Structures are given as structure tokens and as C-alpha cells.
N, C-alpha and C positions, 0 to 999 in steps of 0.2 A: 553455418552460422551458430554462434554460441548464444544460449539463452540463459540469462542470469536472473535469479530471483533474489530480491533484497529482503532481509529479515533483520529484526532487532527490536529493541524496546521502543515505546512511544517517544517521539521527539529525539531519537538517537542520531538523526542526521541522514536517514536513508535518501531523502529527496536531494540533499546536497551531493551525495555520492552519485545519484542518478544524473544530476545536472552535469557533473564533471565527466561522466561517461558519455553523455550526449555531446559534450563539447569535443570529445575525442572521435566521435563518429557513430556512437551507438544510437539505436532508436529506443526511446523509453515509452513503455505502455503504462500509463498512470491509472491505477484503479479508482482513485478519487474522482478523476475527470470522467472515467467511464461510468461511475456510479451516478454522477450528476445527470448524465444523459439517460441512463437506464431508469432512474427513479422517476423521471418525468415522462416515460412512455405512457400513453393513455391507459393501457391495460394494467400497468403497475400502479399508476396514480389512483386508478379506480379502486384497486384492492386496499391501498393504504387508507384512502378516505373512508371506505366501508368499515375499516377496523377502528380508526381513530377520529373520524369526523373531519369536517372541513376546516377545523382550526389549524390543521397542519399545512394549509395552503397559504401562499403569499397573495397579496392583492392581484398580482399578475396571473395567478392561477397555477404557478409552479409550486412544487413541494418545498416547504420551508425545512431545510435539512436540520437546522438547529432545533426546531420543534420536534422533529423525529428523533434526534439525538437525545432530547430530554426524556423520551419514552423508552429508548432502548438501552441507554447507558445508565441504568439504575440497578443497584446491587440488591435485587429482590427477585422472587420467582416471576413476578409480572414483567420485570425488566428483561429477564432471561427469555421469557416466552415471546415478548415483543421483538427482541433481537433475532431470535430464531425465525420468526415470521418474516422479518425484513430480509434476512439473509437468504431465505428460501426463494424470495422473489428477485433478489439482485444477483446473487452469486452465479447461478447458471447462465444468466444473460451476459454478465460481464465476461465469464469464461468464453462464451461463444464469440464475443467480440475479439478477445485476445487471440483465440485460435485462428480466427479468420485473418487477423492482422499478421500473425506469425507465418501462416501459410503463404500470404502474399509476399512477405519479406524474404522467405526462403527462396523464392523464385528470382530474387534480385541479387545484388552483391553486398547487402548489409552484413558487416562482420559480426555484429553483436546486437541482441535485443535485450532490454532490461525490463523486468516486471517490478514495478514499484507499487506494492499492495500491502497495507497494514495487516491484513488478515490472510496473507498468502498461504501459510501453513494451515490455518483454521479452515480456509475455504477448500483445501485439497488441491491446490494448484502447483504443488512442488513437482508433480509428475510431468509437467510440461517444461521444466527447467533442466538445463544441463548442470548448473551449478547454483548453490545457495550461498549467498554472501552475507555474513553477519556484520552489521554495523554496530560496533560496541561503543557505548558511552555511559559514564556513571550516572546514577539516578539523580544526583544533585544537579548536574548539567542539564539533564533532560527536563527536570522540573522547571529550571529557569527558562528553557526554550518554550515549554508549555505555557508559562506565565506570559510570554510575549504574545502567544496566541489568545491570551485572555481566558485561559482555562484556570479554574480554581484547583487547589490540591485535591479536592473531592472529585472533581470531574476527571482529573488525571488518573486518580486511583480507580475510578469506575471504568474508564476506558482500558486501563491496563488489566483489570480483572477480567475483561472480556476476551483477552488474548491468552494464548498458551504461555507458560512460564518461560522467561528468558533462558533458563538452563536447558530447556528442551530445544530452543532455537539454536543455542550454542552446540548442542549435541548433533543436530542435523546439518549444520552448516559445513560446507566444503572449503570455504575461504573466510577470512576475517579481516575487517578493516577497523582500526582503532581510531575513534573520533574523540581522543582525549586532549589533543593539543590544538595547534593552530590550523587555520584553513590551508596554509602551505603544506603542512605535514599530511593533511588529509589528501590533498591533490597528489602528492608524491606517491602515496599508497595506491590511489586509484589508478595512476599511470602505470605503476608496477603491475597491478592486477591486469590492466588492459594488455600490456605486453606479454605477460605470462600466459594469458588465454588466447593469444594470437590475434588481438584486435587489429593489428596492422596488416594482417594477411589479406584483408578485403580491399586494401588500398592499392591503387595502381601508380 
């Protein structure tokens, strides 16, 4: 089984690439989905409330991720410290979930697993991937996509500042997909990558 890690700038189209690979037969491990589960584990929620107070909780009792984001994506020493605190509680637990899922998939006939994680390199998860795929997209397009998510330019900049430079991601990538044109062009590149890495080998 091939294990791909997707890297790239914020709103570069990693999730779109992951979705196309899933349509071909890959299993996608989504770090954002895992984080939603992990951040609401009782022991994690307790630590976050102890640090930031009950203002970070929704009426349902779940953690308000937007409230947490407002504390960790701040370009200041306090923001950096808050982000490190959060990552120390989330990243090891998410990795454990991924490793368990990959171990289970290895026992089956899944041809490819894809790790879709905004902080894949920052979290040190590259070592569980066979390949690192850079999804490349110009900053102007990424800003437009971020605006659809209702992020301001300042929020975009703060989140990007929390990641390693794109140049470093380019250096470490083993494959590249260009998300500069149409969705059809993107799909063609994803299919070419799938075939190149033997994605069809797992099919009967």
C-alpha cells in the first residue's frame, strides 16, 4: 500500500486532490476530522478549558474550534505559545489514530492511503508517508478560496505564518500537482499520479 502525504499552501486544493484520489479508490485520513474528534476528548477538553476558560465551549459542551483558532492563530508570542500548547495535546493523539488506521488498511487490499493534514510536515508525520505530494497553487487563487471560507486576509496570513514556508514544502515533495487551471486539468494530473504509483494494482 502506498501512503501519500499532501502538502501545499493554505487553500491550495489539497482536499480537492484527496477527494479525487478517494474517487479512484484511495482511503483518505483527514487531519481536520481527526482533530474535531480529538479536541473533544474529555481529557483534552479539560486541559483546554483549564488554560482558556469555558468561553471556548459551545452551548452543547463541545469545544468551539473558531474560539480556539482565535487564540492560536495570532502573530504574537502568546499566539505561538497557545498554538504549541494545542499541538502538544492534539498531534500525538491524531498520529496514533492515523497509525492504527494505516495498520488496519495494510492488512487489507487498499492500494493507497492519503493523509490530508495542513500541518503534516510541522507535526513530523512525513516519516509515515511513502510519498509527499505538493499541491501547487498561486497565492492569488488561494486567497480567493480562503475568502469563500470567510477568512479575512489577516486570518489567512496568520494561518500561513504558522506553517513552514512553501519553498521548504517544495524541496521535500516527491511529486507535484499543479492546481493552476480547471478542475478537469486537476483530475487528469491526479489520475496520472494514481497510475504512476500503482493505484490500480490493488484492484481485481
